Structure formats: structure tokens, C-alpha cells
C-alpha positions in Angstrom: 126.4 73.7 131.5 128.3 77.4 131.7 125.1 79.2 133.0 123.3 76.4 134.7 126.5 75.4 136.6 125.7 71.4 135.6 128.1 68.8 136.1 129.3 68.0 132.3 127.0 64.6 132.4 124.3 66.5 133.9 124.2 68.9 130.7 124.4 66.1 128.2 121.7 64.5 129.7 119.4 67.8 129.5 120.8 68.1 126.4 119.5 64.2 125.1 116.6 64.8 126.5 115.4 67.5 124.9 116.2 66.3 121.6 114.3 63.6 122.4 111.3 65.6 123.9 111.6 67.4 120.5 111.2 64.2 118.2 114.8 65.5 117.1 116.2 61.9 118.6 114.5 58.8 119.2 114.5 57.1 122.6 117.5 54.3 122.5 117.7 51.5 124.6 121.3 52.5 125.9 122.0 56.0 126.0 126.1 57.7 127.2 124.1 58.7 130.5 123.3 55.1 131.2 125.7 54.2 134.6 126.6 50.7 132.8 129.0 52.9 130.4 130.8 55.1 132.5 133.2 51.0 133.8 136.2 51.4 131.6 136.4 49.7 128.1 138.9 47.2 126.4 139.6 47.8 122.8 141.5 45.6 120.5 142.8 47.6 118.2 145.9 47.7 120.9 146.0 44.2 120.8 146.0 44.1 116.9 149.0 47.3 116.9 151.5 45.5 119.0 150.5 42.3 117.0 151.2 44.0 113.7 154.7 43.3 112.2 156.4 47.3 111.4 157.8 48.0 109.0 160.3 50.7 108.3 158.2 52.3 106.2 155.3 51.8 107.4 153.9 54.7 110.1 150.4 53.0 110.7 147.9 50.0 110.1 147.0 47.1 110.9 147.9 43.7 108.9 147.5 41.3 111.9 143.6 41.0 112.7 142.4 39.2 115.7 139.4 36.0 115.8 137.0 35.3 117.7 139.1 32.3 119.8 141.2 35.4 120.5 138.6 37.7 121.7 137.4 34.8 124.1 141.1 34.3 125.6 141.2 38.0 126.4 137.5 38.5 127.2 138.7 35.4 130.3 141.9 37.1 130.9 140.3 40.5 131.7 137.3 38.7 134.1 140.3 36.1 135.9 142.2 39.1 136.8 138.9 41.3 138.2 139.5 44.2 135.9 136.7 46.5 136.2 136.0 46.7 132.4 132.4 47.4 131.4 132.7 47.6 127.7 134.6 45.2 125.0 134.8 46.7 121.9 136.2 43.9 118.6 137.9 46.5 116.9 139.0 46.3 112.3 138.7 42.6 111.3 135.6 41.7 112.1 134.3 42.6 109.2 134.9 41.3 105.5 135.3 44.4 103.7 135.6 48.5 104.8 132.0 49.4 103.2 130.2 46.5 102.7 130.3 45.5 106.4 129.7 42.2 106.2 130.7 39.8 108.6 134.5 38.1 108.1 133.0 33.9 108.9 136.8 32.9 108.9 137.8 35.0 111.7 134.0 35.2 113.2 132.7 32.3 112.9 130.3 32.9 114.8 129.4 36.1 116.3 126.1 36.0 118.2 127.8 33.0 120.5 130.9 35.0 120.8 128.5 38.3 121.9 126.6 36.1 124.0 129.5 34.7 126.0 130.5 38.2 126.5 127.4 39.2 127.5 127.9 36.2 129.8 130.8 37.6 131.5 128.9 40.8 132.1 130.5 43.3 129.1 129.4 45.3 127.0 130.0 44.7 123.5 130.5 47.1 120.4 132.0 46.7 117.1 134.2 49.3 115.3 132.7 51.0 112.2 133.9 53.4 110.1 131.1 54.0 108.2 131.5 56.5 105.5 134.9 54.4 104.2 134.8 52.3 101.2 137.6 49.8 99.7 138.5 49.3 96.2 137.3 46.5 96.2 134.1 47.1 98.6 130.9 45.1 96.4 129.2 49.0 97.2 132.2 50.5 95.1 130.0 49.1 92.2 127.5 51.4 92.8 129.4 54.7 92.0 126.0 56.5 93.3 126.5 55.5 96.1 129.8 57.2 96.7 130.8 60.9 96.5 132.7 61.7 93.6 135.8 63.2 96.1 138.3 60.6 97.9 140.1 60.0 101.1 143.9 58.0 100.0 142.5 55.2 98.0 139.0 54.6 99.9 135.8 56.0 98.4 132.9 57.9 100.8 129.6 56.6 101.3 126.9 59.3 100.3 124.3 58.5 102.8 121.9 61.4 100.6 121.7 58.2 98.8 118.3 56.3 100.2 119.4 52.5 98.7 122.8 53.6 100.4 120.4 53.8 103.4 118.6 50.8 103.4 121.6 48.9 102.9 122.9 49.9 106.1 119.4 49.8 107.8 119.7 46.2 107.0 123.1 45.9 108.5 122.1 47.4 111.5 118.8 45.9 112.3 121.1 42.4 112.1 124.2 43.9 114.8 121.3 44.7 117.1 118.6 42.5 116.9 118.2 40.6 119.7 116.3 37.8 118.0 117.9 34.6 116.5 119.7 35.6 113.2 120.8 39.4 115.1 123.7 39.2 116.9 122.5 41.7 119.9 125.7 44.5 120.4 125.0 47.4 122.6 127.2 49.1 120.6 129.1 50.4 117.7 132.6 52.5 118.2 132.2 54.8 115.0 135.3 55.7 113.5 137.1 57.6 110.8 134.3 60.6 111.0 137.0 63.1 109.3 136.9 61.4 106.0 133.4 62.8 106.0 134.4 66.2 106.7 136.5 65.7 104.6 
């Protein structure tokens, strides 16, 4: 970017293209430089923080999770007000447990129906995901060799050098991004807590 006087977008696109041409990255259906992603994004995290009852000793954390009906309600308000939101992010709460990453069916009984509805309203749809965090009550936490020996707070850290864990997560990702009848047909994920892996 510095040597060619490129814009940030041009430099990013050129670098990404080089990575693909060199076989380091695969071709993807959606890329960050795709113009469809340039419109503002909306994330339910703010709603959840606003609705979470704050305790005097609590600095941060969500205790009020949204559900499928709430997501659709907010999406309709955005469209009714003609707001130029292009991507809708369903933040934490869609999952059963950090680490297992299965759908919480009480809050989201029909995720594919929800995604289809959001697509019909001209949204890209993303889920919040913290791939390295594993809660103590997660089923995968019983597999000690799937975890690093260090912890971050009360969370374990997933060790993706383990091929069994990678295979487990690949099955999840295949469901999330599949447009087949059993798939969720997502457009992307908002990856969070990457610092946990660094620590």
C-alpha cells in the first residue's frame, strides 16, 4: 500500500488475490472486498447489553439473551425505517454452550427459517463465534486433549492442532454455511476473543 500508493481496499484485495493465486487461501464465495459488505452492519450485542440488568459489582457481561422473535422484530424495524443496514449479526446467545457451538433451540427453534427471512429482507447474516473459548460445562471439555493446558479465567482454550477437534468444528461449519435443506445458509461469522488464543 505504501509503495504503490494504493487505497486500503485495493491493497487488501491485491494481497488476498496473491494469497489465493499462491494456493495459501482457497477461493471463497464472499470476500471482505465484496461491495455487498460495505453497507453498515447491525449487531444484537448492543441490545443484549442494554437489556442486561447491571449489578453494582458487574463491569461486563450479558445475562439477557435475545431470541428468534426479537431478531425478526429488530430486522423489521430496520427495514421499516429504511436504514441502510446490509449485514445483520446475531450475537452471543444463539449457541447452547461456548465450545460445543450447537444451536439453542429454545431461543432459536428455526434458524434456517430466520436466516431465510433475513435474506428476504436483503440482509447478509452472520453469527457471533468465539472459536477458542470452551466453557467448563461444554461437552467437548471432557476431551482433555482437545484443550490447551492454560486457561483464561474460567474458560479453557481449544487446541485446533488436534485433528479430532478440527473435524468436529468442520462438521459445525459445514452445517452453518450449507445452503442445502439441513444447512443454516449463513454468509459469515463474527469471530471474537482471538486474544484468548494469543494468551
